[in-house]
N, C-alpha and C positions, 0 to 999 in steps of 0.2 A: 580915959580912952579905952578902958577895958570893956566894961559892959556897954558903956554908951557907944563905943566904936563898933563893938560887935553887934550891938542891936541895930545900929544904923545900917550896917552892911547886910544884914539878913532879911530885910523887908523892902518891897517895891513901893514906891510912892505912886500916886496917880499920874504924876508928870511922866514918870518913866513908862508907865503903861501906855500912854498916848504916843510916846515916841516909838515904841515897839509896834504898835498898830499901824502907824504911818509907814514904817519900813516894810511891813508885810504887804501892805497895799501896793507899795511901789514895786515890790518884788513880783506880786501877782500881775500887776499891770504890765511889767516888763515881760513876764512870762507869757501873758496873753498876746502881747504884740509879737513875741517870738513865735508863739504857736500859730498866730494868724499868718505871719510871714512864712513860717514853715509850711502851713497848709496851702498858701498861695503858691509857694515854690513847688510843692507836690503837684498841685493842679497844673501849674505851668509845665512842669516836667512831663506829666501824663499827656498833656495836650501836645507838647513837642514830640513826645514819643509817637502819639497817634498821627500827628502831622507827618512825621518822618516816615511812619509806616505807609501813610496814604501816598506820600511822594514816591516812596519805593514801589508801592503797588501800581501807581500811575506810570512810573517809569517802566516797570515790568510790562504793564499793559501796552504801553507804546512800543516797547521792544517786541512784544508778542505780535502787535499789529503790523509793525514793520516787517517782521519775519513772515507773517501770514501774507502780507501784500507782496513781498518778494517771492514767496512761494506761488502765489496766484499769478503774478506776472510771469514767472518761470513756466507755470502750467499753460498760460495763454500763449507764450512763445512756442512751447512744445506743440500745442494744438494748432497754432498758426502754421508751424512748419509741417505738421502732419497734413493739414488741409492743402497746403501748397503742393506737397508731394502727391496728394490725391488728385488735385487739379491738374498737375502735370501729367499724371498717369491717365486721367480722364481725357485730357487733350490728346495724348498719344493714342489712346484707344479711339477717340472720336476722329482723329486724323486718319487712323487706319481704317475705321469704318467708312469714312467719307471717301477714301481712296477706293475701297471695295465697292461702295455704292456707285461711284463714277464708272468703274469698270463694268458693273452690272448694267448701269444705264446705257452705256455705249453698246453693249451687247444687245440689249432690248431694242434700241433704236435700229441697229443693223438688222435684227430679225423682223422688226416691224416694217422696215423699208422693203425687205425681200418679200414679205407677205403682201404688201400693197402692190408691188410690181407684178406679183403672181395672182392678184385679184382675190386673195384670201383675207378679206377685210375683217371677219370676225376674229381671226388669229392676230391680225395687226392691232386691232383695238384692245385685245387682251394684253399684248405686250406694252402698248402705250399706257394702259391703265396702271400697270406695275411700275411705271416711271413716276407716278405722282408721289409727292413727298408725304410722309407720315407726320403725326403731331410732333412739332419741334424739330423736324428735319429740314435741311437745306433743300430748296427747290432747285433741282438740276436741269429742269426743262429749259431748252433754248429754242432757237428758230427751227431746228430740225424736227423737234417734237411737234410744234404747232403746224409746221408744213405737212407732216405726215397725218396729223389729226384732221387737218383740212382736206387732205386727199381722201380720207375715210368718210368725210361728211361734205361732199361737194354740192349737195342739193340745196335749194333755196330754203326749204322748210320740211321738217319732219313732224308728222302727227302720230302720236301713239294712240292706238285705238284700244278700248277696253275689251272689245270682243275678241274671241279666240283668233279670228281672222276675218277680214272683210271679204265679201263675196262679189264685190263690184264697186268701181269708183269711176266717175266721169266728171268732166267739166260741164257747167251750164253753157248753153249756146253763146252767151255773151262773155264767158270766161271769167266772170267775177266770183263764181262759187264753184265748189266741188260737192258732189253728192255721193254718198257711199251707203251701202247696206251693211249693217253690223248687227248680227243676231236678228231681232225682230224690229230693229229701228232703221229708219231712213234718216241719215244725218246730213244736214246741209252746213257747210263751213265756208268761211271767207277764204278765197283762194290766195289772198295776200298774207293773211295773218294766221290762218288755220283755226281761228276762233269759231266755235259752234254758233250758228245763227238760229237754227230751229231744228226740231226733230219731229218725225212722224212715227207713230208706233203702230205696227201691224199686229193685231191681236190673234190673227188666225194661225200664224206659224212663222218659222224661220224664213228669211229672205235670201234668195240665191243670185239675183241678177237685177240690174237697174238700167234704164234708158230714159233720156230726156226727150220730150217732144221737141221738134225744131223751133217752136216759138218759146220754149223754156217754161211754159205755163203748167205742164203736167209731167209726171214721171210714171213709168210703168215698171213694176217689180214682179218677179216670180215668187210666189208664196208656196212654201213647202207645207201645205195643209193637207187635209184629208176630205175631199180630193184636192189635188194641187190646183192652183188657179193663178191667173194673171190679174193683178190689181192695178188700176190706174188711179192716181191721186192728183188732185188739184193742189199745186204747191202753195199758192197764195192763200187759199181758203183752208188748207190743212185738212182736207176731207177726201175720202175715197169717192170717185165719181162713177166707176163701174167695175164689175168683176167679170172675168172671162173664164168660164169653167168648161172642161172637156178633156183635158189631159188626164192620163191615168198614172203618171209617174212624175217625178220632180222636174220642174222647169229649170233648165240650165242657162238659157240665154233669152234676152228680150231685145227687140230693136223696133224703132219707129221708122216708117217710110219717110223720105225727105219732105213730102207734102203734109205729113202729120195725120193723114186720114186713115192709115192702116198700121197695125202692130203685128209683128211676127213673134211667136214664142217657140223655142226649140226645147225638146224634152227628151228625157231618158226613155220615154215610151216609144221611141223611134219615129216620131212624127213631128212635123212643123205645123202649127196652126196659124192662120191669118185671120185677124179680127178687125172689125170696124171700130176705129179708135174712140168714137163718141159714144156709141151704144154698147160696145162689147159683143156685138153680134158676130158669130162665127161665119167667115166667108169661105175659107177653103181649108182642107186638111191635106197636107203634103206627105206622101208616103213613098219610100224608095230606099232609104238607108237601112242597113242591116245592123242596127245597134243605136246606141244613144247618139244624139246630135248635140255637139258641144258648142257650136257658134253659128250665128246667122248674121248676114249683112246685106243691106239693100244697095243696089247700084245707084249712082248719083241721080239718075233720072227717075228712079223708083220703079222701073219696069221689070227689073230682075232682082232675084234674091239668091244669094249664095249660102250654102250650108256646109259645115265641117262635121265629119262623123268619125266615130271610133272604128268604122269599117275601112279606114284608110282612104276614103274618097272625099272629093269636093264636088258637090252637085249644084248646078245653076238651074233656077226655076223661073218660070214666068210669074211675076208677082200679081198679075191681074187674073190669070186663069188657074194658077196652081200647077200648070203643066211642067214636067221635067224637060229641060232644054238640052243639057249636056252633063256628063259625068266625067270628072278628071281623075285619072289614076296616076300613081307615081310615088306617093308618099309611102314610106316603109314603117308605118305605124299610125296610130290615131292622129287625126288632124284636129288641132286644138283651136285654131283661129283662122278667120278669113277677113279680107278687107279689099274693097274696090278702090282703085285709084280714082281721085276726083274727076279726071277727064273721061272716065268710063272706059278706057281702052285696055286696062289690065286688071287682073284679079290676083291678089297675093294670098298665099296660104302657108301655114307652118304648123308644126306639131312635134310629136314624140321623136321623130328622126332628126331633130335639131336643124332642119333645113327649111329655107324659105323658097317657095316656088312661085313663079309668076306665070299666069295663064292668060291667053288672049281672050278678049271679050268681043262679041259680035259675030260677024260672018266667019272670021278666022277660027273661032271656037268650034266650028262644026267639023274641023279636021280631026284625025285620030287623036284620042284623048289620053295618051300616055305621056311619058316624059319627052317624047319627040315633039310634042306640041308646046313645050315650054318656051317662053320668051325670056326667061331669066331664072337664075338659080344661085342661092347664097348658102354657104355653110361655114360659119365661123363660131357659132355658139357651141358650147360643150354640154348642153343639157336641153331638156324639153323646152320648146318655145311655147309660151302660154298666151301671148298677146301680140297683135299687130295693129298698127294705126298709121295712116297716111296723113301728112300735113294737108291743110286746106287747099294749098296751091298745087299739091301733088308732087312737089319737088323732093320731099323727104319722106322717109319711112322709119318708124321706130319698131323695135322688136324687144319683147321682155321674155326672159328665159329663167328656167330653174337653175341655171348656172350663176344666178344672182347678179346678172348684168343686164343692162338695157343698151342696145346698140342703135345708133343713129346712122342711117344710110342715105346716100344720094340715090334717089329713085330712078334717075336717068342713067347714071353710069354704073350703078350697083356697087359703088365704092363705099367702104365704111368711113364715116366721118368722125365718129366719136363713140367711146364706150363709157357709160355712166356706171360708176361703182358706188355703193352705199348700203344696199340691202344686205342684211346678214343671213337671210334665209331665202329660199327660192321665190322668184317673182311669180305672181299670179295673174297680173294683168297690167295694162297700160292704156292711157288715152291722151290725146293731144287737144290743146285748146284750139279753138277755131282760128285765132289770129296767128297761130304758129309760133308763139313766143314761149309757151310753157308746155310741159307734159306732166302728167300725174301717174304715179305707179303705186301698186300695193303688193304686199308680199306676205309670206308665211311668218315673218318676224313681227306681225301685228303692227306694222307701220304703214302710213301713207306718206309718200314723198312727192314734193313738187320740185321740178327741175327747170333751169333756165336753158332754153334751146338756143337763144341768140348767142350767148357766150360760148356755146359749143358748135356754132355753125361752121360750115366748111369755109376755110379762108379763100379769099379771092386770089386767083392766079393770074399773073401777068406774063404772057408768052413772048419773051424776047428770044433773040437768036445769038446773043453774045454775053460775055461775062459782065456782071454789074459791079461797080466799085462803090457807088454811093446812091442814096435815095433821099428825097425831100418832098414834103407836101406843099401845095400852094397855100397862101394865107387863108383862103376861104375853104380849104379842104376838098375842093372839087377835083383837083388834078394832082398827079404824082409825077415828079421828074426823076429820071434815073441817069446816072453817069456811067457810060459804057466803055468797055475795053476798046471798041472800034472808033474812039475819038468823038463820039456823038453824045448828045443829050436827047432822051426820048421822053415825050409828054404822054401821060396816060389818063384816061377817065377813071377817077377813083372809085366810082360806083360800078361801072360795067367792066372795067379792065381793058377797054378798047384803046388801041394806040391812036393818039390824036395827031402828033407831029414829031418829026425827028429833026433836031437842030445840028447842023454841021459847021465846022470851022476850026475846031481844035486840032492841033498838030500832034497831040499825044492823048493818052487815055484820060478821061475825066474822073478825078479821084475825090472831088469834094463839091458839094452844092449847098447853097443857102438861100 
């Protein structure tokens, strides 16, 4: 047991070696597993840490987002509140501004109404223009504005002319057209619409006056050429048919004789010249005025010619011989216009003294020729009267003045029927349509206006001798019935105003009719 035991214990056998190797392998395997598990645990732990960090970051981000949203909402609420305050302030300001505008509007309307009533239309129109709303403003205009505006524009039609001013406007004999001279142009327009139909251009010079031949086929115009001339144009052919030369100064007025065979031209050279209408041959030269002659007019039968002069006189001439028949004195300034009444019994004249004088024609005209010879006298204009015209039936007279008004008169009674307002500058002339339905005027405001005479006609008067309670038309409109204080019903002719019948039987006043 000594050596043998010791020897046995000091040496490894192969079997022992194999056992040790297996143990080591097992240990290494176990260690490897543990290392793998530990590595996985580390990885999982790292992943969990990162996940946790991401979750924390996301939570923080959500918290930040919520906080930002809440801050934004707060800002929105603050802005909304601020806008509401501003809106309220703006509404307060707008309400105050509207209140001020209403006060201003009412003041302007009052001023415009006063101006219209006092015939100061330019001022009235300026006030009305200030009443118009600006961009985005409330329109305050109501009935009163449109009523005043209509009173400022009572004419049927207004034509704005490009020329500085027209020097003459007339109706065609059939009343369908108006002709005017504007610069070097003769302009023909539709009397209903104002639309230009045709124009004729006079190359020789400016035009100063125009007249239609009675048949409407020709017009005569005064041409401010060197030397001055009277030019006659064929309207349909648009060509000049003759020239009448002889005046040494500007031609101020032209007129055709009613038969169309003679033309008269009045000039600043103090003469009137009578021309043969077809050929332009000079027939007579009329001399007698001491200064420019501003207007001429033929009598209805064409035998006499009246002239108006700056020498304050009205002269009547024999249109066949050129002989002076009578001179009328009385005007206190230049005479601007003359017109014969269509029945040939009176001659009207007007001028710088703002008065209309009526002179007898015929045998009565041979009496003393001052104001004692007058058969009528009118003074209501407040400025120079530039134009006169009788209606075709002689019942009415119109006058145009530099006071910017046109007045319609009853030629029989001398009563004023109506005043036309609308021109913003002095009137320069006026003419009536032959049918008596319309008149045309022109002024320094560079406008031509057409007016309705029928709407402004004198109302029919029914002369009763008792107080009226009621009135009614018959079904066909031919008669009028009135209920009277004296217990009667009176029947009248609606056209003539003549009393037809008086019905009696009521025991008290008649207060209603149907």
